[in-house]
N, CA, C and O atoms as a CHARMM CRD file, in Angstrom:
* protein
*
  312
    1    1 UNK  N    -16.85800 171.89100-171.07500 PROA 1      0.00000
    2    1 UNK  CA   -16.73400 170.49100-171.40000 PROA 1      0.00000
    3    1 UNK  C    -17.33900 169.65500-170.26300 PROA 1      0.00000
    4    1 UNK  O    -17.02200 169.87100-169.09300 PROA 1      0.00000
    5    2 UNK  N    -18.18200 168.73300-170.60300 PROA 2      0.00000
    6    2 UNK  CA   -18.82300 167.86800-169.62400 PROA 2      0.00000
    7    2 UNK  C    -17.96300 166.62600-169.44700 PROA 2      0.00000
    8    2 UNK  O    -17.59700 165.96200-170.41800 PROA 2      0.00000
    9    3 UNK  N    -17.64600 166.32300-168.19400 PROA 3      0.00000
   10    3 UNK  CA   -16.87300 165.12100-167.90100 PROA 3      0.00000
   11    3 UNK  C    -17.81700 164.03300-167.41700 PROA 3      0.00000
   12    3 UNK  O    -18.71800 164.28000-166.61500 PROA 3      0.00000
   13    4 UNK  N    -17.59700 162.83700-167.91600 PROA 4      0.00000
   14    4 UNK  CA   -18.39300 161.69700-167.49900 PROA 4      0.00000
   15    4 UNK  C    -17.72600 161.08300-166.26900 PROA 4      0.00000
   16    4 UNK  O    -16.51500 160.86700-166.24500 PROA 4      0.00000
   17    5 UNK  N    -18.53200 160.81000-165.26100 PROA 5      0.00000
   18    5 UNK  CA   -18.01800 160.21500-164.03700 PROA 5      0.00000
   19    5 UNK  C    -17.75700 158.73500-164.29600 PROA 5      0.00000
   20    5 UNK  O    -18.68200 157.96600-164.55500 PROA 5      0.00000
   21    6 UNK  N    -16.50300 158.35400-164.22300 PROA 6      0.00000
   22    6 UNK  CA   -16.14200 156.95700-164.41500 PROA 6      0.00000
   23    6 UNK  C    -16.21300 156.22100-163.08400 PROA 6      0.00000
   24    6 UNK  O    -16.25500 156.83900-162.02000 PROA 6      0.00000
   25    7 UNK  N    -16.22400 154.91000-163.15600 PROA 7      0.00000
   26    7 UNK  CA   -16.21500 154.10600-161.93500 PROA 7      0.00000
   27    7 UNK  C    -14.97000 154.43100-161.12700 PROA 7      0.00000
   28    7 UNK  O    -15.02900 154.54400-159.90300 PROA 7      0.00000
   29    8 UNK  N    -13.84400 154.58000-161.81200 PROA 8      0.00000
   30    8 UNK  CA   -12.59400 154.86800-161.11800 PROA 8      0.00000
   31    8 UNK  C    -12.65400 156.20700-160.39000 PROA 8      0.00000
   32    8 UNK  O    -12.25700 156.30600-159.22900 PROA 8      0.00000
   33    9 UNK  N    -13.15100 157.23300-161.07500 PROA 9      0.00000
   34    9 UNK  CA   -13.26000 158.56000-160.47200 PROA 9      0.00000
   35    9 UNK  C    -14.20700 158.52800-159.27400 PROA 9      0.00000
   36    9 UNK  O    -13.90300 159.07400-158.21300 PROA 9      0.00000
   37   10 UNK  N    -15.34300 157.88800-159.45600 PROA 10     0.00000
   38   10 UNK  CA   -16.32600 157.78800-158.36400 PROA 10     0.00000
   39   10 UNK  C    -15.75300 156.99800-157.18700 PROA 10     0.00000
   40   10 UNK  O    -16.02800 157.32400-156.03200 PROA 10     0.00000
   41   11 UNK  N    -14.96700 155.97400-157.46600 PROA 11     0.00000
   42   11 UNK  CA   -14.36700 155.17500-156.39700 PROA 11     0.00000
   43   11 UNK  C    -13.44800 156.02800-155.53300 PROA 11     0.00000
   44   11 UNK  O    -13.48400 155.93000-154.30600 PROA 11     0.00000
   45   12 UNK  N    -12.63000 156.85900-156.15600 PROA 12     0.00000
   46   12 UNK  CA   -11.72700 157.72500-155.39100 PROA 12     0.00000
   47   12 UNK  C    -12.50700 158.75300-154.58300 PROA 12     0.00000
   48   12 UNK  O    -12.15400 159.04200-153.43900 PROA 12     0.00000
   49   13 UNK  N    -13.55500 159.30300-155.16400 PROA 13     0.00000
   50   13 UNK  CA   -14.36900 160.28500-154.44300 PROA 13     0.00000
   51   13 UNK  C    -15.03200 159.62900-153.23200 PROA 13     0.00000
   52   13 UNK  O    -14.99900 160.17800-152.13100 PROA 13     0.00000
   53   14 UNK  N    -15.62700 158.46400-153.43400 PROA 14     0.00000
   54   14 UNK  CA   -16.27800 157.76800-152.32100 PROA 14     0.00000
   55   14 UNK  C    -15.26400 157.33900-151.26400 PROA 14     0.00000
   56   14 UNK  O    -15.52400 157.46300-150.06700 PROA 14     0.00000
   57   15 UNK  N    -14.12200 156.83900-151.69500 PROA 15     0.00000
   58   15 UNK  CA   -13.09300 156.42300-150.74400 PROA 15     0.00000
   59   15 UNK  C    -12.60800 157.61400-149.92700 PROA 15     0.00000
   60   15 UNK  O    -12.36500 157.49100-148.72600 PROA 15     0.00000
   61   16 UNK  N    -12.46900 158.75900-150.57600 PROA 16     0.00000
   62   16 UNK  CA   -11.98800 159.93900-149.84700 PROA 16     0.00000
   63   16 UNK  C    -12.94300 160.33100-148.72800 PROA 16     0.00000
   64   16 UNK  O    -12.51400 160.86300-147.70400 PROA 16     0.00000
   65   17 UNK  N    -14.22300 160.07400-148.91400 PROA 17     0.00000
   66   17 UNK  CA   -15.19900 160.43800-147.88200 PROA 17     0.00000
   67   17 UNK  C    -15.05900 159.58400-146.62500 PROA 17     0.00000
   68   17 UNK  O    -15.62100 159.92400-145.58400 PROA 17     0.00000
   69   18 UNK  N    -14.32000 158.48300-146.70800 PROA 18     0.00000
   70   18 UNK  CA   -14.08000 157.63700-145.54200 PROA 18     0.00000
   71   18 UNK  C    -12.92600 158.14800-144.68500 PROA 18     0.00000
   72   18 UNK  O    -12.76200 157.72100-143.54300 PROA 18     0.00000
   73   19 UNK  N    -12.12300 159.06800-145.23700 PROA 19     0.00000
   74   19 UNK  CA   -10.93500 159.54000-144.53800 PROA 19     0.00000
   75   19 UNK  C    -10.87100 161.06400-144.39300 PROA 19     0.00000
   76   19 UNK  O    -10.03500 161.58700-143.65700 PROA 19     0.00000
   77   20 UNK  N    -11.75800 161.77100-145.09900 PROA 20     0.00000
   78   20 UNK  CA   -11.73500 163.23500-145.09500 PROA 20     0.00000
   79   20 UNK  C    -13.08900 163.78400-144.66000 PROA 20     0.00000
   80   20 UNK  O    -14.11400 163.11700-144.79900 PROA 20     0.00000
   81   21 UNK  N    -13.08400 164.99600-144.13700 PROA 21     0.00000
   82   21 UNK  CA   -14.34800 165.64000-143.76000 PROA 21     0.00000
   83   21 UNK  C    -15.11700 166.10700-144.98600 PROA 21     0.00000
   84   21 UNK  O    -16.34700 166.15900-144.96000 PROA 21     0.00000
   85   22 UNK  N    -14.41800 166.44400-146.05100 PROA 22     0.00000
   86   22 UNK  CA   -15.03300 166.77200-147.34400 PROA 22     0.00000
   87   22 UNK  C    -14.44500 165.82400-148.37400 PROA 22     0.00000
   88   22 UNK  O    -13.22600 165.66400-148.45300 PROA 22     0.00000
   89   23 UNK  N    -15.30600 165.19600-149.16200 PROA 23     0.00000
   90   23 UNK  CA   -14.79800 164.27100-150.17500 PROA 23     0.00000
   91   23 UNK  C    -14.11300 165.04100-151.30500 PROA 23     0.00000
   92   23 UNK  O    -14.28800 166.25000-151.45600 PROA 23     0.00000
   93   24 UNK  N    -13.33100 164.30400-152.08900 PROA 24     0.00000
   94   24 UNK  CA   -12.67400 164.92300-153.23800 PROA 24     0.00000
   95   24 UNK  C    -13.71500 165.61400-154.11000 PROA 24     0.00000
   96   24 UNK  O    -14.83900 165.12900-154.23400 PROA 24     0.00000
   97   25 UNK  N    -13.35200 166.73700-154.71000 PROA 25     0.00000
   98   25 UNK  CA   -14.26100 167.36800-155.67900 PROA 25     0.00000
   99   25 UNK  C    -14.33000 166.52200-156.94900 PROA 25     0.00000
  100   25 UNK  O    -13.46000 165.68400-157.18900 PROA 25     0.00000
  101   26 UNK  N    -15.35000 166.73900-157.74700 PROA 26     0.00000
  102   26 UNK  CA   -15.53800 165.95500-158.97800 PROA 26     0.00000
  103   26 UNK  C    -14.33700 166.06500-159.91300 PROA 26     0.00000
  104   26 UNK  O    -14.06200 165.13500-160.67200 PROA 26     0.00000
  105   27 UNK  N    -13.62800 167.17300-159.87100 PROA 27     0.00000
  106   27 UNK  CA   -12.47300 167.36200-160.76100 PROA 27     0.00000
  107   27 UNK  C    -11.14800 167.10200-160.05800 PROA 27     0.00000
  108   27 UNK  O    -10.12100 167.66300-160.43900 PROA 27     0.00000
  109   28 UNK  N    -11.16600 166.26200-159.04100 PROA 28     0.00000
  110   28 UNK  CA    -9.96600 166.01600-158.23000 PROA 28     0.00000
  111   28 UNK  C     -8.78100 165.55400-159.06600 PROA 28     0.00000
  112   28 UNK  O     -7.64100 165.88700-158.74300 PROA 28     0.00000
  113   29 UNK  N     -9.02100 164.80300-160.12100 PROA 29     0.00000
  114   29 UNK  CA    -7.92200 164.26800-160.92800 PROA 29     0.00000
  115   29 UNK  C     -7.18100 165.37300-161.68800 PROA 29     0.00000
  116   29 UNK  O     -6.08600 165.13700-162.19700 PROA 29     0.00000
  117   30 UNK  N     -7.75400 166.55500-161.77100 PROA 30     0.00000
  118   30 UNK  CA    -7.09900 167.69400-162.42000 PROA 30     0.00000
  119   30 UNK  C     -6.23400 168.49300-161.44700 PROA 30     0.00000
  120   30 UNK  O     -5.52400 169.41000-161.85700 PROA 30     0.00000
  121   31 UNK  N     -6.29100 168.14900-160.16900 PROA 31     0.00000
  122   31 UNK  CA    -5.50000 168.86200-159.16800 PROA 31     0.00000
  123   31 UNK  C     -4.04100 168.43300-159.26700 PROA 31     0.00000
  124   31 UNK  O     -3.73900 167.27800-159.57000 PROA 31     0.00000
  125   32 UNK  N     -3.14600 169.37500-159.00700 PROA 32     0.00000
  126   32 UNK  CA    -1.72600 169.02200-158.95200 PROA 32     0.00000
  127   32 UNK  C     -1.50000 168.20100-157.68000 PROA 32     0.00000
  128   32 UNK  O     -2.34800 168.17800-156.78800 PROA 32     0.00000
  129   33 UNK  N     -0.36200 167.53700-157.60800 PROA 33     0.00000
  130   33 UNK  CA    -0.04900 166.76700-156.41000 PROA 33     0.00000
  131   33 UNK  C     -0.02700 167.67400-155.18600 PROA 33     0.00000
  132   33 UNK  O     -0.51300 167.29900-154.11900 PROA 33     0.00000
  133   34 UNK  N      0.53100 168.85600-155.34400 PROA 34     0.00000
  134   34 UNK  CA     0.59600 169.80900-154.23200 PROA 34     0.00000
  135   34 UNK  C     -0.80800 170.22000-153.78500 PROA 34     0.00000
  136   34 UNK  O     -1.08300 170.28400-152.58700 PROA 34     0.00000
  137   35 UNK  N     -1.69700 170.50000-154.74600 PROA 35     0.00000
  138   35 UNK  CA    -3.07400 170.87000-154.41600 PROA 35     0.00000
  139   35 UNK  C     -3.79300 169.72000-153.71900 PROA 35     0.00000
  140   35 UNK  O     -4.54300 169.93000-152.76600 PROA 35     0.00000
  141   36 UNK  N     -3.55500 168.50100-154.20600 PROA 36     0.00000
  142   36 UNK  CA    -4.20800 167.33100-153.62300 PROA 36     0.00000
  143   36 UNK  C     -3.76300 167.12400-152.17400 PROA 36     0.00000
  144   36 UNK  O     -4.59100 166.90000-151.29100 PROA 36     0.00000
  145   37 UNK  N     -2.46100 167.19900-151.93700 PROA 37     0.00000
  146   37 UNK  CA    -1.95700 166.99500-150.58000 PROA 37     0.00000
  147   37 UNK  C     -2.43100 168.10000-149.64000 PROA 37     0.00000
  148   37 UNK  O     -2.70000 167.84200-148.46700 PROA 37     0.00000
  149   38 UNK  N     -2.53300 169.32000-150.14200 PROA 38     0.00000
  150   38 UNK  CA    -3.06100 170.42800-149.33500 PROA 38     0.00000
  151   38 UNK  C     -4.53200 170.17500-149.00000 PROA 38     0.00000
  152   38 UNK  O     -4.96300 170.38800-147.86600 PROA 38     0.00000
  153   39 UNK  N     -5.29800 169.72000-149.99200 PROA 39     0.00000
  154   39 UNK  CA    -6.71000 169.41700-149.77200 PROA 39     0.00000
  155   39 UNK  C     -6.85100 168.34600-148.69400 PROA 39     0.00000
  156   39 UNK  O     -7.69800 168.46100-147.80900 PROA 39     0.00000
  157   40 UNK  N     -6.02700 167.31300-148.76800 PROA 40     0.00000
  158   40 UNK  CA    -6.06900 166.24200-147.77300 PROA 40     0.00000
  159   40 UNK  C     -5.70100 166.79100-146.40000 PROA 40     0.00000
  160   40 UNK  O     -6.38400 166.50700-145.41600 PROA 40     0.00000
  161   41 UNK  N     -4.62600 167.57500-146.32600 PROA 41     0.00000
  162   41 UNK  CA    -4.21600 168.16200-145.04300 PROA 41     0.00000
  163   41 UNK  C     -5.33400 168.98300-144.40400 PROA 41     0.00000
  164   41 UNK  O     -5.53600 168.93100-143.19000 PROA 41     0.00000
  165   42 UNK  N     -6.05000 169.73200-145.21900 PROA 42     0.00000
  166   42 UNK  CA    -7.08700 170.63500-144.71500 PROA 42     0.00000
  167   42 UNK  C     -8.39400 169.92300-144.38100 PROA 42     0.00000
  168   42 UNK  O     -9.25700 170.49400-143.71500 PROA 42     0.00000
  169   43 UNK  N     -8.54600 168.67400-144.84000 PROA 43     0.00000
  170   43 UNK  CA    -9.82500 167.98300-144.67500 PROA 43     0.00000
  171   43 UNK  C     -9.70300 166.62200-144.00800 PROA 43     0.00000
  172   43 UNK  O    -10.59000 165.78300-144.16300 PROA 43     0.00000
  173   44 UNK  N     -8.63700 166.38800-143.27900 PROA 44     0.00000
  174   44 UNK  CA    -8.46200 165.09600-142.63300 PROA 44     0.00000
  175   44 UNK  C     -9.53500 164.84900-141.58500 PROA 44     0.00000
  176   44 UNK  O     -9.85800 165.71500-140.77200 PROA 44     0.00000
  177   45 UNK  N    -10.06600 163.65900-141.63200 PROA 45     0.00000
  178   45 UNK  CA   -11.01800 163.20700-140.63100 PROA 45     0.00000
  179   45 UNK  C    -10.30700 163.18500-139.28400 PROA 45     0.00000
  180   45 UNK  O     -9.09700 162.96400-139.24400 PROA 45     0.00000
  181   46 UNK  N    -11.00800 163.40400-138.19700 PROA 46     0.00000
  182   46 UNK  CA   -10.40500 163.57300-136.87500 PROA 46     0.00000
  183   46 UNK  C     -9.40600 162.46300-136.54300 PROA 46     0.00000
  184   46 UNK  O     -8.34100 162.74100-135.99100 PROA 46     0.00000
  185   47 UNK  N     -9.72800 161.23700-136.86400 PROA 47     0.00000
  186   47 UNK  CA    -8.83300 160.11800-136.55300 PROA 47     0.00000
  187   47 UNK  C     -7.47200 160.25900-137.24100 PROA 47     0.00000
  188   47 UNK  O     -6.46900 159.75900-136.73000 PROA 47     0.00000
  189   48 UNK  N     -7.42800 160.92800-138.38500 PROA 48     0.00000
  190   48 UNK  CA    -6.19300 161.06900-139.15100 PROA 48     0.00000
  191   48 UNK  C     -5.53200 162.43500-139.00100 PROA 48     0.00000
  192   48 UNK  O     -4.49500 162.68300-139.61600 PROA 48     0.00000
  193   49 UNK  N     -6.10700 163.31900-138.19900 PROA 49     0.00000
  194   49 UNK  CA    -5.51300 164.63700-138.01400 PROA 49     0.00000
  195   49 UNK  C     -4.06200 164.50600-137.56500 PROA 49     0.00000
  196   49 UNK  O     -3.73900 163.73200-136.66400 PROA 49     0.00000
  197   50 UNK  N     -3.20800 165.27300-138.20700 PROA 50     0.00000
  198   50 UNK  CA    -1.79400 165.26300-137.87000 PROA 50     0.00000
  199   50 UNK  C     -0.98800 164.23600-138.64500 PROA 50     0.00000
  200   50 UNK  O      0.24200 164.25200-138.59600 PROA 50     0.00000
  201   51 UNK  N     -1.66400 163.33900-139.36300 PROA 51     0.00000
  202   51 UNK  CA    -0.95500 162.35400-140.17900 PROA 51     0.00000
  203   51 UNK  C     -0.46700 163.01900-141.46100 PROA 51     0.00000
  204   51 UNK  O     -1.04500 164.00300-141.92200 PROA 51     0.00000
  205   52 UNK  N      0.58900 162.47800-142.02100 PROA 52     0.00000
  206   52 UNK  CA     1.11500 162.96700-143.28300 PROA 52     0.00000
  207   52 UNK  C      0.07200 162.75900-144.37300 PROA 52     0.00000
  208   52 UNK  O     -0.55900 161.70300-144.43200 PROA 52     0.00000
  209   53 UNK  N     -0.11500 163.75000-145.23300 PROA 53     0.00000
  210   53 UNK  CA    -1.12100 163.67800-146.29300 PROA 53     0.00000
  211   53 UNK  C     -0.87200 162.49700-147.23400 PROA 53     0.00000
  212   53 UNK  O     -1.82500 161.89900-147.73300 PROA 53     0.00000
  213   54 UNK  N      0.37000 162.16000-147.47700 PROA 54     0.00000
  214   54 UNK  CA     0.68400 161.01500-148.34700 PROA 54     0.00000
  215   54 UNK  C      0.16100 159.72500-147.70400 PROA 54     0.00000
  216   54 UNK  O     -0.37200 158.85900-148.39800 PROA 54     0.00000
  217   55 UNK  N      0.31100 159.59800-146.40600 PROA 55     0.00000
  218   55 UNK  CA    -0.19500 158.43300-145.67100 PROA 55     0.00000
  219   55 UNK  C     -1.71600 158.31900-145.83600 PROA 55     0.00000
  220   55 UNK  O     -2.23400 157.23200-146.09000 PROA 55     0.00000
  221   56 UNK  N     -2.41600 159.42500-145.69400 PROA 56     0.00000
  222   56 UNK  CA    -3.87100 159.42900-145.83700 PROA 56     0.00000
  223   56 UNK  C     -4.24200 159.13100-147.28600 PROA 56     0.00000
  224   56 UNK  O     -5.18000 158.37400-147.53700 PROA 56     0.00000
  225   57 UNK  N     -3.52000 159.71500-148.24400 PROA 57     0.00000
  226   57 UNK  CA    -3.78700 159.45500-149.65900 PROA 57     0.00000
  227   57 UNK  C     -3.64800 157.96200-149.95600 PROA 57     0.00000
  228   57 UNK  O     -4.45800 157.40600-150.69800 PROA 57     0.00000
  229   58 UNK  N     -2.64300 157.31000-149.39200 PROA 58     0.00000
  230   58 UNK  CA    -2.44700 155.88500-149.62400 PROA 58     0.00000
  231   58 UNK  C     -3.64600 155.07400-149.12000 PROA 58     0.00000
  232   58 UNK  O     -4.03700 154.09500-149.75700 PROA 58     0.00000
  233   59 UNK  N     -4.22400 155.46400-148.00100 PROA 59     0.00000
  234   59 UNK  CA    -5.43300 154.79300-147.51300 PROA 59     0.00000
  235   59 UNK  C     -6.59700 155.00500-148.48500 PROA 59     0.00000
  236   59 UNK  O     -7.33700 154.06900-148.78800 PROA 59     0.00000
  237   60 UNK  N     -6.75100 156.22400-148.96400 PROA 60     0.00000
  238   60 UNK  CA    -7.81900 156.52800-149.91800 PROA 60     0.00000
  239   60 UNK  C     -7.62200 155.69800-151.18200 PROA 60     0.00000
  240   60 UNK  O     -8.56600 155.08600-151.68200 PROA 60     0.00000
  241   61 UNK  N     -6.40600 155.67800-151.68900 PROA 61     0.00000
  242   61 UNK  CA    -6.11500 154.93600-152.91900 PROA 61     0.00000
  243   61 UNK  C     -6.38200 153.44000-152.74000 PROA 61     0.00000
  244   61 UNK  O     -6.97400 152.81100-153.61700 PROA 61     0.00000
  245   62 UNK  N     -5.95600 152.86900-151.62500 PROA 62     0.00000
  246   62 UNK  CA    -6.18300 151.44100-151.39000 PROA 62     0.00000
  247   62 UNK  C     -7.66900 151.10600-151.35500 PROA 62     0.00000
  248   62 UNK  O     -8.09200 150.10400-151.93100 PROA 62     0.00000
  249   63 UNK  N     -8.46200 151.93300-150.68800 PROA 63     0.00000
  250   63 UNK  CA    -9.90100 151.68800-150.63500 PROA 63     0.00000
  251   63 UNK  C    -10.52800 151.87100-152.00700 PROA 63     0.00000
  252   63 UNK  O    -11.38800 151.08300-152.40100 PROA 63     0.00000
  253   64 UNK  N    -10.11400 152.89500-152.74200 PROA 64     0.00000
  254   64 UNK  CA   -10.64400 153.12300-154.08300 PROA 64     0.00000
  255   64 UNK  C    -10.33600 151.93800-154.99400 PROA 64     0.00000
  256   64 UNK  O    -11.19700 151.50400-155.76000 PROA 64     0.00000
  257   65 UNK  N     -9.12900 151.42000-154.91700 PROA 65     0.00000
  258   65 UNK  CA    -8.75900 150.26800-155.74200 PROA 65     0.00000
  259   65 UNK  C     -9.58000 149.03300-155.37000 PROA 65     0.00000
  260   65 UNK  O     -9.90200 148.22000-156.23800 PROA 65     0.00000
  261   66 UNK  N     -9.91800 148.88700-154.09200 PROA 66     0.00000
  262   66 UNK  CA   -10.81300 147.80000-153.68300 PROA 66     0.00000
  263   66 UNK  C    -12.19700 147.98900-154.28800 PROA 66     0.00000
  264   66 UNK  O    -12.79100 147.02900-154.77900 PROA 66     0.00000
  265   67 UNK  N    -12.72000 149.21900-154.26000 PROA 67     0.00000
  266   67 UNK  CA   -14.01700 149.51000-154.87700 PROA 67     0.00000
  267   67 UNK  C    -13.99500 149.15800-156.36200 PROA 67     0.00000
  268   67 UNK  O    -14.91500 148.51800-156.87100 PROA 67     0.00000
  269   68 UNK  N    -12.93600 149.58300-157.05100 PROA 68     0.00000
  270   68 UNK  CA   -12.81000 149.34500-158.49000 PROA 68     0.00000
  271   68 UNK  C    -12.74300 147.84600-158.77300 PROA 68     0.00000
  272   68 UNK  O    -13.41200 147.35700-159.68400 PROA 68     0.00000
  273   69 UNK  N    -11.95500 147.12700-158.01500 PROA 69     0.00000
  274   69 UNK  CA   -11.84000 145.68300-158.18900 PROA 69     0.00000
  275   69 UNK  C    -13.18700 145.00200-157.99000 PROA 69     0.00000
  276   69 UNK  O    -13.56400 144.12100-158.76200 PROA 69     0.00000
  277   70 UNK  N    -13.90500 145.40700-156.96500 PROA 70     0.00000
  278   70 UNK  CA   -15.22400 144.84600-156.70400 PROA 70     0.00000
  279   70 UNK  C    -16.17500 145.13500-157.87000 PROA 70     0.00000
  280   70 UNK  O    -16.89200 144.24700-158.33000 PROA 70     0.00000
  281   71 UNK  N    -16.17200 146.37600-158.33700 PROA 71     0.00000
  282   71 UNK  CA   -17.07200 146.75700-159.42700 PROA 71     0.00000
  283   71 UNK  C    -16.76200 145.96600-160.69300 PROA 71     0.00000
  284   71 UNK  O    -17.67800 145.50600-161.37500 PROA 71     0.00000
  285   72 UNK  N    -15.49900 145.80700-161.00700 PROA 72     0.00000
  286   72 UNK  CA   -15.12300 145.04800-162.21000 PROA 72     0.00000
  287   72 UNK  C    -15.50100 143.58100-162.07400 PROA 72     0.00000
  288   72 UNK  O    -15.98000 142.97000-163.02900 PROA 72     0.00000
  289   73 UNK  N    -15.29200 143.02500-160.91100 PROA 73     0.00000
  290   73 UNK  CA   -15.63000 141.62000-160.67900 PROA 73     0.00000
  291   73 UNK  C    -17.13900 141.43700-160.79300 PROA 73     0.00000
  292   73 UNK  O    -17.60700 140.47800-161.40600 PROA 73     0.00000
  293   74 UNK  N    -17.89500 142.35000-160.20700 PROA 74     0.00000
  294   74 UNK  CA   -19.35200 142.28100-160.25000 PROA 74     0.00000
  295   74 UNK  C    -19.85800 142.43400-161.68000 PROA 74     0.00000
  296   74 UNK  O    -20.75600 141.70200-162.09800 PROA 74     0.00000
  297   75 UNK  N    -19.30000 143.36600-162.42900 PROA 75     0.00000
  298   75 UNK  CA   -19.72800 143.61000-163.79900 PROA 75     0.00000
  299   75 UNK  C    -19.36200 142.45200-164.72200 PROA 75     0.00000
  300   75 UNK  O    -20.10400 142.17100-165.66300 PROA 75     0.00000
  301   76 UNK  N    -18.24900 141.77600-164.48500 PROA 76     0.00000
  302   76 UNK  CA   -17.84000 140.67500-165.36800 PROA 76     0.00000
  303   76 UNK  C    -18.64100 139.41400-165.11000 PROA 76     0.00000
  304   76 UNK  O    -18.66500 138.51800-165.95400 PROA 76     0.00000
  305   77 UNK  N    -19.29900 139.32300-163.95800 PROA 77     0.00000
  306   77 UNK  CA   -20.08600 138.12100-163.64600 PROA 77     0.00000
  307   77 UNK  C    -21.52000 138.22100-164.13000 PROA 77     0.00000
  308   77 UNK  O    -22.28000 137.26100-164.01100 PROA 77     0.00000
  309   78 UNK  N    -21.90000 139.36700-164.67300 PROA 78     0.00000
  310   78 UNK  CA   -23.28900 139.52700-165.14500 PROA 78     0.00000
  311   78 UNK  C    -23.45800 139.00700-166.53800 PROA 78     0.00000
  312   78 UNK  O    -24.55700 139.06200-167.08900 PROA 78     0.00000
């Protein structure tokens, strides 16, 4: 099955690259919470090493939501 990359999915992947050494995989939304937190723990950017994975996830989510908001605002003004 081919999955279409949505703006929301791409936003989370791009946001993750700001906080992790490896960005989320394309199928990140299919990961369990435990798998996601393990992935974050194993790929924390040096500045966030040792931080709780939930804390890092919250940063990723906040940035992704900013990306999504920007994209929607930009698309609605065209």
